[in-house]
N, C-alpha and C positions, 0 to 999 in steps of 0.2 A: 568544515570537515564533517563527514558522515560515516558512521560505522553501521554496517549491515551484518546482522547475525541471523543465520538460518537455523531454526530448530525444527526437527522432525516432530510431527504430531503422533497421535496414537495409531492412525492408519498409515500404511506405507507410502501413500500418495499425498498426505497432508503435510503442510509446512507452515511455519510462522516466520515471517521476516520481522526482526526486531530492529528498528531504526533508532539511532542516537546521534544527535547533532543537528546540523543544518541541511535541509533538503532544498538546496539552491545552487545555481550556477552549474559547474561541472558535475556536482554530486547527483544531480537529477539524472544525467545520462548513466551514471554508475548504477543507480537503482534500476533504470530501464534495462541495462545490460544484464544485471543479475536476474531480473524478472524473465527476460527472454531465454535465459539458460535453463529455466525450470521447464520440466515437461508439461504438456498440456494438462495431464491429470493433476499435477502438482498445482498448476495455476487455478484449476477448478476448486481446489481445496485449500487455497492459500489465505492466510490472514496477515495483515500488515499492522504491526503494533507501533503506533506513533507516539506513545507516552514519553519517550525520551527525546523527541524532536523539539528543538528550541526555536526554529524558524522555518517557514515554508514560503518560497517566492512564487510568483505567478506560474513559472514553468513547472515547478514542483507540484503545484495545485492541479495544473492541467494533466500532468502524468498520473497523479493519484486518481483523478477523474477517469482517465482511460483504463487504469488498472482495475478500478471498481467496476466499470462497465464490462471488463473481461472476466470478472468473477471474484476478484479479491474482496475479502472482508476487511474493513478498516476499523481499527480501535484507537480511541484517543481519550486522554484524561485531562490534559491541560486546557485552559480556556481558549487559547489560540487554535490548537489542533482540533479540539471538539467543534469549534465554530466552523472551521474549514471542512471537516468531515460532514457536518450537518448541511453545509452548502452543497457539497458534492452529491450527497445521498438524498437530500430532501427529508431526512429523518432526524428527529431529536434523540439524544442519548449517546452519541459518539460511536455507534457500531451499526453496521448494516449488512444485509445480504441481498443479492439481486438475482435477476434472471441472468443466465450466462450465455447471451447470444453473440456477443462481439469478442472474437478471440484473434488478435493479430499483434505481432511484434513488428515494429518497423524501424 
């Protein structure tokens, strides 16, 4: 099971997605659907908090990689999630920001 909570940031277009549970199986598509419903400006200013995630499968990791390339900032605190975020971003420390050139929902 995966719980996704959206919290508005200080700017009207910023949002944080707080994930809790397992990012695996059918729940990966649930996150993708939630992401695609965000406006482009919200996607540009979105952060994904993975501190409550207990497991990420290969499909979940692939989705996080795509969301990161589309502009999402990823935060992680646990050993598993921090390692996955570092693999995706190539940066140590569990959080990263990137160039925002690739923006597509499919």
